[in-house]
MDAnalysis code that builds the backbone (N, CA, C; Angstrom):
import MDAnalysis as mda
import numpy as np

u = mda.Universe.empty(537, n_residues=179, atom_resindex=np.repeat(np.arange(179), 3), trajectory=True)
u.add_TopologyAttr("name", ["N", "CA", "C"] * 179)
u.add_TopologyAttr("resid", np.arange(1, 180))
u.add_TopologyAttr("resname", ["UNK", "UNK", "UNK", "UNK", "UNK", "UNK", "UNK", "UNK", "UNK", "UNK", "UNK", "UNK", "UNK", "UNK", "UNK", "UNK", "UNK", "UNK", "UNK", "UNK", "UNK", "UNK", "UNK", "UNK", "UNK", "UNK", "UNK", "UNK", "UNK", "UNK", "UNK", "UNK", "UNK", "UNK", "UNK", "UNK", "UNK", "UNK", "UNK", "UNK", "UNK", "UNK", "UNK", "UNK", "UNK", "UNK", "UNK", "UNK", "UNK", "UNK", "UNK", "UNK", "UNK", "UNK", "UNK", "UNK", "UNK", "UNK", "UNK", "UNK", "UNK", "UNK", "UNK", "UNK", "UNK", "UNK", "UNK", "UNK", "UNK", "UNK", "UNK", "UNK", "UNK", "UNK", "UNK", "UNK", "UNK", "UNK", "UNK", "UNK", "UNK", "UNK", "UNK", "UNK", "UNK", "UNK", "UNK", "UNK", "UNK", "UNK", "UNK", "UNK", "UNK", "UNK", "UNK", "UNK", "UNK", "UNK", "UNK", "UNK", "UNK", "UNK", "UNK", "UNK", "UNK", "UNK", "UNK", "UNK", "UNK", "UNK", "UNK", "UNK", "UNK", "UNK", "UNK", "UNK", "UNK", "UNK", "UNK", "UNK", "UNK", "UNK", "UNK", "UNK", "UNK", "UNK", "UNK", "UNK", "UNK", "UNK", "UNK", "UNK", "UNK", "UNK", "UNK", "UNK", "UNK", "UNK", "UNK", "UNK", "UNK", "UNK", "UNK", "UNK", "UNK", "UNK", "UNK", "UNK", "UNK", "UNK", "UNK", "UNK", "UNK", "UNK", "UNK", "UNK", "UNK", "UNK", "UNK", "UNK", "UNK", "UNK", "UNK", "UNK", "UNK", "UNK", "UNK", "UNK", "UNK", "UNK", "UNK", "UNK", "UNK", "UNK", "UNK", "UNK", "UNK", "UNK", "UNK"])
u.atoms.positions = np.array([
    [55.104, 1.324, -32.578],
    [56.492, 1.376, -33.024],
    [57.280, 0.116, -32.616],
    [56.974, -0.397, -31.484],
    [57.691, -1.551, -31.023],
    [56.880, -2.834, -31.035],
    [55.706, -2.792, -31.641],
    [54.881, -3.965, -31.603],
    [55.424, -5.088, -32.484],
    [56.215, -4.720, -33.504],
    [56.799, -5.736, -34.369],
    [57.901, -6.499, -33.620],
    [58.373, -6.043, -32.512],
    [59.428, -6.761, -31.737],
    [58.838, -7.926, -30.935],
    [57.560, -8.079, -30.916],
    [56.817, -9.164, -30.315],
    [57.005, -9.358, -28.813],
    [57.403, -8.319, -28.096],
    [57.542, -8.473, -26.638],
    [57.388, -7.059, -26.050],
    [56.424, -6.264, -26.473],
    [56.300, -4.891, -26.071],
    [55.412, -4.741, -24.860],
    [55.821, -3.932, -23.950],
    [55.023, -3.538, -22.815],
    [54.024, -2.454, -23.234],
    [52.983, -2.245, -22.462],
    [52.015, -1.203, -22.901],
    [52.491, 0.205, -22.857],
    [53.422, 0.563, -21.979],
    [53.808, 1.966, -21.742],
    [54.419, 2.597, -23.035],
    [55.407, 2.002, -23.682],
    [55.936, 2.677, -24.901],
    [55.142, 2.345, -26.145],
    [54.105, 1.646, -26.094],
    [53.367, 1.284, -27.325],
    [51.904, 1.732, -27.245],
    [51.012, 0.998, -26.703],
    [49.612, 1.321, -26.748],
    [49.203, 2.432, -25.797],
    [49.999, 2.745, -24.763],
    [49.694, 3.804, -23.851],
    [50.502, 5.056, -24.168],
    [51.217, 5.091, -25.268],
    [52.076, 6.177, -25.634],
    [51.206, 7.383, -25.980],
    [51.465, 8.508, -25.309],
    [50.709, 9.746, -25.587],
    [51.310, 10.423, -26.796],
    [50.450, 10.892, -27.666],
    [50.877, 11.573, -28.903],
    [51.064, 13.031, -28.606],
    [52.153, 13.595, -29.135],
    [52.420, 14.990, -29.015],
    [52.476, 15.597, -30.422],
    [51.896, 16.747, -30.608],
    [51.882, 17.307, -31.937],
    [53.002, 18.286, -32.214],
    [53.748, 18.691, -31.172],
    [54.865, 19.574, -31.414],
    [56.172, 18.875, -31.123],
    [57.163, 19.192, -31.962],
    [58.477, 18.509, -31.772],
    [59.110, 18.807, -30.413],
    [58.928, 20.023, -29.961],
    [59.485, 20.425, -28.665],
    [58.952, 19.634, -27.482],
    [57.664, 19.271, -27.524],
    [57.043, 18.543, -26.469],
    [57.177, 17.026, -26.680],
    [57.540, 16.590, -27.849],
    [57.632, 15.149, -28.092],
    [59.032, 14.587, -27.992],
    [60.050, 15.449, -28.029],
    [61.443, 14.986, -28.051],
    [61.817, 14.177, -26.774],
    [61.615, 14.740, -25.625],
    [61.977, 14.004, -24.377],
    [61.115, 12.773, -24.133],
    [59.802, 12.796, -24.360],
    [59.033, 11.524, -24.148],
    [59.439, 10.443, -25.107],
    [59.808, 10.804, -26.332],
    [60.280, 9.779, -27.306],
    [61.599, 9.176, -26.837],
    [62.502, 10.012, -26.300],
    [63.757, 9.462, -25.774],
    [63.507, 8.556, -24.591],
    [62.636, 9.017, -23.705],
    [62.350, 8.290, -22.442],
    [61.732, 6.885, -22.799],
    [60.941, 6.795, -23.835],
    [60.284, 5.569, -24.192],
    [61.085, 4.696, -25.116],
    [62.282, 5.203, -25.508],
    [63.159, 4.386, -26.341],
    [62.896, 4.469, -27.821],
    [62.111, 5.472, -28.266],
    [61.838, 5.645, -29.679],
    [62.839, 6.641, -30.238],
    [64.032, 6.140, -30.525],
    [65.150, 7.017, -30.883],
    [65.010, 7.651, -32.256],
    [64.477, 6.893, -33.223],
    [64.326, 7.452, -34.551],
    [63.311, 8.612, -34.491],
    [62.204, 8.440, -33.806],
    [61.190, 9.517, -33.684],
    [61.773, 10.699, -32.940],
    [62.667, 10.420, -31.953],
    [63.353, 11.542, -31.266],
    [64.297, 12.297, -32.197],
    [64.975, 11.556, -33.090],
    [65.849, 12.226, -34.054],
    [65.058, 13.073, -34.977],
    [63.901, 12.616, -35.429],
    [63.052, 13.422, -36.270],
    [62.557, 14.688, -35.555],
    [62.185, 14.545, -34.323],
    [61.758, 15.706, -33.515],
    [62.872, 16.721, -33.302],
    [64.081, 16.158, -33.111],
    [65.250, 17.035, -32.948],
    [65.560, 17.809, -34.235],
    [65.438, 17.121, -35.375],
    [65.693, 17.780, -36.638],
    [64.597, 18.860, -36.899],
    [63.370, 18.615, -36.460],
    [62.312, 19.620, -36.632],
    [62.619, 20.817, -35.748],
    [63.123, 20.612, -34.547],
    [63.485, 21.705, -33.687],
    [64.650, 22.527, -34.319],
    [65.618, 21.833, -34.922],
    [66.706, 22.511, -35.559],
    [66.233, 23.308, -36.787],
    [65.181, 22.911, -37.398],
    [64.665, 23.624, -38.574],
    [64.190, 25.040, -38.178],
    [63.795, 25.218, -36.945],
    [63.406, 26.542, -36.481],
    [64.635, 27.492, -36.446],
    [65.793, 26.917, -36.078],
    [67.020, 27.692, -36.072],
    [67.592, 27.938, -37.453],
    [67.299, 27.014, -38.372],
    [67.755, 27.159, -39.729],
    [67.192, 28.420, -40.381],
    [65.957, 28.801, -40.102],
    [65.358, 29.987, -40.622],
    [66.140, 31.207, -40.155],
    [66.601, 31.175, -38.914],
    [67.306, 32.343, -38.348],
    [68.684, 32.451, -39.013],
    [69.407, 31.347, -39.129],
    [70.786, 31.450, -39.691],
    [70.775, 31.698, -41.189],
    [69.719, 31.262, -41.864],
    [69.628, 31.540, -43.328],
    [69.415, 33.052, -43.548],
    [68.779, 33.735, -42.610],
    [68.548, 35.182, -42.815],
    [69.906, 35.946, -42.796],
    [70.919, 35.394, -42.202],
    [72.220, 36.078, -42.196],
    [73.123, 35.754, -43.300],
    [72.649, 34.933, -44.275],
    [73.536, 34.542, -45.366],
    [73.755, 35.558, -46.493],
    [72.759, 36.216, -46.985],
    [73.145, 37.153, -48.042],
    [73.983, 38.268, -47.409],
    [75.211, 38.362, -47.891],
    [76.161, 39.346, -47.290],
    [75.649, 40.740, -47.652],
    [75.423, 41.614, -46.564],
    [74.882, 42.899, -46.753],
    [75.916, 43.937, -46.251],
    [75.849, 45.129, -46.754],
    [76.704, 46.182, -46.220],
    [76.311, 46.387, -44.729],
    [77.318, 46.544, -43.937],
    [77.101, 46.745, -42.502],
    [77.099, 45.504, -41.706],
    [77.156, 44.363, -42.386],
    [77.127, 43.023, -41.704],
    [78.580, 42.613, -41.376],
    [78.770, 42.131, -40.217],
    [80.095, 41.598, -39.857],
    [80.473, 40.372, -40.670],
    [81.739, 40.290, -41.008],
    [82.202, 39.110, -41.784],
    [82.082, 37.880, -40.921],
    [82.376, 37.941, -39.631],
    [82.274, 36.787, -38.744],
    [80.845, 36.336, -38.618],
    [79.826, 37.269, -38.631],
    [78.449, 36.860, -38.589],
    [78.101, 36.098, -39.849],
    [78.539, 36.552, -40.971],
    [78.248, 35.892, -42.267],
    [78.851, 34.482, -42.295],
    [80.086, 34.363, -41.826],
    [80.746, 33.017, -41.782],
    [80.044, 32.084, -40.811],
    [79.650, 32.592, -39.608],
    [78.949, 31.793, -38.663],
    [77.607, 31.326, -39.247],
    [76.856, 32.234, -39.873],
    [75.556, 31.821, -40.405],
    [75.729, 30.811, -41.555],
    [76.756, 30.956, -42.354],
    [77.056, 29.969, -43.399],
    [77.358, 28.616, -42.885],
    [78.295, 28.570, -41.896],
    [78.698, 27.261, -41.324],
    [77.541, 26.643, -40.570],
    [76.766, 27.417, -39.808],
    [75.627, 26.908, -39.044],
    [74.579, 26.344, -40.010],
    [74.273, 27.094, -41.066],
    [73.241, 26.625, -41.979],
    [73.698, 25.303, -42.694],
    [74.942, 25.230, -43.067],
    [75.393, 23.972, -43.687],
    [75.364, 22.789, -42.678],
    [75.692, 23.109, -41.461],
    [75.674, 22.044, -40.414],
    [74.244, 21.535, -40.178],
    [73.313, 22.495, -40.093],
    [71.908, 22.133, -39.869],
    [71.349, 21.376, -41.062],
    [71.671, 21.797, -42.266],
    [71.228, 21.073, -43.477],
    [71.816, 19.723, -43.534],
    [73.072, 19.519, -43.120],
    [73.717, 18.219, -43.126],
    [73.039, 17.286, -42.152],
    [72.664, 17.819, -40.945],
    [71.984, 17.013, -39.928],
    [70.634, 16.612, -40.424],
    [69.929, 17.465, -41.124],
    [68.598, 17.150, -41.684],
    [68.698, 16.140, -42.786],
    [69.709, 16.294, -43.596],
    [69.910, 15.294, -44.670],
    [70.276, 13.941, -44.081],
    [71.101, 13.909, -43.053],
    [71.424, 12.656, -42.388],
    [70.192, 11.995, -41.778],
    [69.273, 12.835, -41.240],
    [68.023, 12.343, -40.633],
    [67.191, 11.678, -41.754],
    [67.085, 12.254, -42.945],
    [66.327, 11.675, -43.997],
    [66.953, 10.325, -44.396],
    [68.252, 10.189, -44.448],
    [68.932, 8.959, -44.789],
    [68.640, 7.911, -43.718],
    [68.711, 8.276, -42.456],
    [68.494, 7.332, -41.325],
    [67.030, 6.848, -41.406],
    [66.088, 7.708, -41.688],
    [64.724, 7.297, -41.751],
    [64.458, 6.321, -42.879],
    [65.054, 6.558, -44.023],
    [64.860, 5.629, -45.155],
    [65.482, 4.259, -44.895],
    [66.612, 4.251, -44.220],
    [67.208, 2.952, -43.832],
    [66.353, 2.266, -42.787],
    [65.869, 2.988, -41.787],
    [65.067, 2.401, -40.728],
    [63.736, 1.840, -41.255],
    [63.149, 2.516, -42.253],
    [61.809, 2.046, -42.732],
    [61.920, 0.659, -43.393],
    [63.135, 0.260, -43.863],
    [63.281, -1.046, -44.481],
    [63.155, -2.168, -43.446],
    [63.411, -1.880, -42.186],
    [63.329, -2.909, -41.145],
    [61.907, -3.035, -40.541],
    [61.035, -2.121, -40.858],
    [59.661, -2.178, -40.302],
    [58.858, -3.242, -40.981],
    [57.921, -3.831, -40.292],
    [57.047, -4.829, -40.955],
    [56.136, -4.137, -41.951],
    [55.793, -4.899, -42.955],
    [54.868, -4.357, -43.979],
    [53.453, -4.541, -43.526],
    [52.726, -3.401, -43.421],
    [51.362, -3.416, -42.995],
    [50.443, -3.602, -44.190],
    [49.436, -4.479, -44.128],
    [48.525, -4.597, -45.257],
    [47.670, -3.354, -45.425],
    [47.422, -2.637, -44.332],
    [46.648, -1.361, -44.385],
    [47.327, -0.337, -43.504],
    [47.351, 0.892, -43.914],
    [47.893, 1.943, -43.060],
    [46.948, 2.148, -41.915],
    [47.393, 2.235, -40.672],
    [46.510, 2.482, -39.553],
    [46.234, 3.977, -39.408],
    [45.714, 4.597, -40.426],
    [45.471, 6.058, -40.403],
    [44.032, 6.428, -40.216],
    [43.187, 5.476, -39.996],
    [41.790, 5.819, -39.672],
    [41.243, 4.735, -38.704],
    [40.071, 5.023, -38.134],
    [39.564, 4.114, -37.095],
    [39.262, 2.722, -37.676],
    [38.705, 2.698, -38.881],
    [38.349, 1.389, -39.476],
    [39.592, 0.486, -39.686],
    [40.671, 1.081, -40.129],
    [41.884, 0.289, -40.356],
    [42.438, -0.234, -39.029],
    [42.396, 0.614, -38.002],
    [42.900, 0.189, -36.674],
    [42.011, -0.933, -36.109],
    [40.719, -0.828, -36.313],
    [39.814, -1.865, -35.829],
    [40.062, -3.220, -36.481],
    [40.524, -3.226, -37.726],
    [40.802, -4.477, -38.350],
    [41.990, -5.210, -37.708],
    [42.912, -4.437, -37.087],
    [44.070, -5.058, -36.467],
    [43.721, -5.581, -35.059],
    [42.731, -5.026, -34.407],
    [42.405, -5.483, -33.045],
    [41.133, -6.327, -32.968],
    [40.502, -6.525, -34.125],
    [39.273, -7.323, -34.153],
    [39.543, -8.744, -33.671],
    [38.733, -9.264, -32.838],
    [38.796, -10.610, -32.256],
    [40.090, -10.834, -31.448],
    [40.642, -9.813, -30.878],
    [41.846, -9.973, -30.036],
    [41.438, -10.049, -28.562],
    [42.257, -10.694, -27.797],
    [42.039, -10.760, -26.364],
    [42.206, -9.382, -25.707],
    [42.978, -8.521, -26.345],
    [43.232, -7.186, -25.855],
    [41.953, -6.388, -25.711],
    [41.019, -6.556, -26.646],
    [39.730, -5.840, -26.605],
    [38.952, -6.199, -25.356],
    [38.928, -7.499, -24.991],
    [38.210, -7.925, -23.800],
    [38.914, -7.435, -22.544],
    [40.241, -7.399, -22.559],
    [40.956, -6.900, -21.342],
    [40.779, -5.418, -21.145],
    [40.532, -4.658, -22.203],
    [40.320, -3.207, -22.117],
    [38.901, -2.790, -21.962],
    [38.018, -3.751, -21.845],
    [36.594, -3.389, -21.730],
    [36.358, -2.614, -20.452],
    [35.672, -1.497, -20.580],
    [35.303, -0.651, -19.437],
    [36.341, 0.425, -19.104],
    [37.485, 0.470, -19.719],
    [38.490, 1.486, -19.366],
    [38.126, 2.830, -19.959],
    [37.197, 2.896, -20.850],
    [36.871, 4.183, -21.467],
    [36.200, 5.096, -20.447],
    [35.614, 4.542, -19.420],
    [34.974, 5.355, -18.402],
    [35.926, 5.870, -17.311],
    [37.159, 5.345, -17.305],
    [38.140, 5.712, -16.306],
    [38.894, 6.939, -16.658],
    [39.509, 7.580, -15.649],
    [40.444, 8.709, -15.965],
    [41.651, 8.153, -16.668],
    [42.403, 9.016, -17.246],
    [43.616, 8.586, -18.035],
    [44.570, 7.913, -17.090],
    [44.812, 8.467, -15.911],
    [45.773, 7.864, -14.965],
    [45.308, 6.495, -14.475],
    [44.010, 6.371, -14.181],
    [43.454, 5.124, -13.688],
    [43.463, 4.071, -14.810],
    [43.119, 4.489, -16.025],
    [43.185, 3.614, -17.177],
    [44.564, 3.037, -17.409],
    [45.547, 3.900, -17.399],
    [46.945, 3.456, -17.585],
    [47.376, 2.551, -16.481],
    [46.997, 2.794, -15.233],
    [47.375, 1.967, -14.081],
    [46.756, 0.577, -14.272],
    [45.474, 0.566, -14.685],
    [44.772, -0.707, -14.823],
    [45.425, -1.560, -15.989],
    [45.757, -0.929, -17.105],
    [46.363, -1.644, -18.221],
    [47.755, -2.155, -17.843],
    [48.546, -1.320, -17.172],
    [49.862, -1.779, -16.714],
    [49.745, -2.903, -15.718],
    [48.679, -2.850, -14.928],
    [48.450, -3.923, -13.923],
    [48.168, -5.276, -14.468],
    [47.758, -5.333, -15.716],
    [47.520, -6.631, -16.410],
    [48.832, -7.374, -16.593],
    [49.959, -6.618, -16.680],
    [51.286, -7.198, -16.833],
    [51.349, -8.102, -18.062],
    [50.855, -7.614, -19.225],
    [50.890, -8.354, -20.418],
    [51.803, -7.726, -21.465],
    [52.233, -8.573, -22.351],
    [53.061, -8.104, -23.456],
    [52.307, -8.205, -24.742],
    [52.540, -7.290, -25.664],
    [51.784, -7.204, -26.893],
    [52.716, -7.326, -28.103],
    [52.123, -7.743, -29.209],
    [52.894, -7.916, -30.456],
    [52.033, -7.792, -31.680],
    [52.659, -7.603, -32.811],
    [52.029, -7.534, -34.075],
    [52.417, -8.749, -34.888],
    [51.463, -9.614, -35.225],
    [51.804, -10.920, -35.829],
    [50.630, -11.414, -36.641],
    [50.931, -12.454, -37.396],
    [49.873, -13.143, -38.178],
    [49.230, -14.190, -37.255],
    [47.894, -14.147, -37.173],
    [47.148, -15.092, -36.321],
    [46.021, -15.670, -37.119],
    [45.719, -16.947, -36.896],
    [44.626, -17.567, -37.612],
    [43.354, -17.170, -36.973],
    [42.393, -16.739, -37.813],
    [41.073, -16.361, -37.352],
    [40.167, -17.552, -37.217],
    [38.894, -17.323, -36.929],
    [37.931, -18.416, -36.772],
    [37.672, -19.070, -38.120],
    [37.886, -18.347, -39.211],
    [37.700, -18.888, -40.531],
    [38.901, -19.683, -41.026],
    [39.973, -19.792, -40.227],
    [41.153, -20.578, -40.568],
    [42.151, -19.789, -41.391],
    [41.841, -18.546, -41.784],
    [42.773, -17.764, -42.599],
    [43.673, -16.951, -41.642],
    [44.905, -16.760, -42.057],
    [45.781, -15.914, -41.300],
    [45.577, -14.440, -41.582],
    [45.691, -13.610, -40.561],
    [45.560, -12.194, -40.752],
    [46.416, -11.459, -39.703],
    [46.855, -10.278, -40.069],
    [47.688, -9.469, -39.196],
    [46.826, -8.933, -38.022],
    [47.344, -9.069, -36.829],
    [46.646, -8.627, -35.673],
    [47.572, -8.062, -34.593],
    [47.096, -7.208, -33.773],
    [47.791, -6.708, -32.623],
    [47.127, -7.346, -31.411],
    [47.853, -8.112, -30.644],
    [47.235, -8.791, -29.529],
    [48.302, -9.147, -28.497],
    [47.812, -9.580, -27.333],
    [48.722, -9.999, -26.325],
    [49.432, -11.277, -26.761],
    [50.605, -11.437, -26.315],
    [51.376, -12.637, -26.645],
    [50.932, -13.802, -25.817],
    [50.832, -15.006, -26.341],
    [50.440, -16.144, -25.518],
    [51.464, -16.429, -24.443],
    [50.934, -16.998, -23.344],
    [51.760, -17.390, -22.216],
    [52.524, -16.246, -21.595],
    [51.912, -15.055, -21.555],
    [52.471, -13.900, -20.844],
    [51.421, -13.382, -19.936],
    [51.858, -12.625, -18.934],
    [50.921, -12.004, -18.056],
    [50.533, -12.906, -16.899],
    [49.790, -12.317, -15.993],
    [49.377, -13.078, -14.780],
    [48.237, -13.989, -14.979],
    [47.447, -13.802, -16.113],
    [46.216, -14.561, -16.343],
    [46.495, -15.717, -17.310],
    [47.702, -16.036, -17.639],
    [47.952, -17.056, -18.656],
    [47.490, -18.448, -18.190],
    [47.530, -18.746, -16.968],
    [47.066, -20.050, -16.493],
    [45.543, -20.181, -16.644],
    [44.844, -19.043, -16.413],
    [43.391, -19.081, -16.543],
    [42.919, -19.217, -17.972],
    [43.803, -18.948, -18.925],
    [43.400, -18.983, -20.281],
    [43.568, -20.386, -20.913],
    [44.130, -21.333, -20.205],
    [44.384, -22.648, -20.768],
    [43.071, -23.291, -21.164],
    [42.063, -23.236, -20.321],
    [40.785, -23.827, -20.617],
    [39.869, -22.910, -21.341],
    [40.350, -21.728, -21.695],
    [39.509, -20.759, -22.323],
    [39.216, -21.117, -23.761],
    [37.999, -20.842, -24.212],
    [37.662, -21.181, -25.572],
    [38.096, -20.181, -26.624],
    [38.771, -19.136, -26.199],
    [39.193, -18.092, -27.144],
    [40.498, -18.445, -27.772],
    [41.248, -19.412, -27.272],
    [42.618, -19.705, -27.772],
    [42.666, -20.281, -29.135],
])
């Protein structure tokens, strides 16, 4: 989400844990600064309450008038918040970079990290525990970005990689043949 800003730390980007429920994803998204995703999670949480307040809308005999008015106002408020969320998302998507391929499968993701220095830095972390892996990657103190980089064939292609001249190993890379 933040890789297009060209100065992203690993914690809110490549080490971000995915949550499948809005209730469990709301606070982590706020903590990592992903406010649009947090707004979407909040709207999804509100949708659970929308079902409840919509059930009080058809006015029935024996129903209190104040209950009917509360359910009507609450449902309109929740629907307005959800509509505002849709508008915010559509405006936000215009600022995102255009990806040549959706990163929705392993092959597409591999095309973005192919021939990147990041792959070499992460070598061997698959055998570590999650906590140890995260500590090791944070210990590299590198910044990552999504940008066009020239490949060995001289053609430019979109890649996710560490930014040049960042991190503690930048001096060692000067004589490196990977640059």
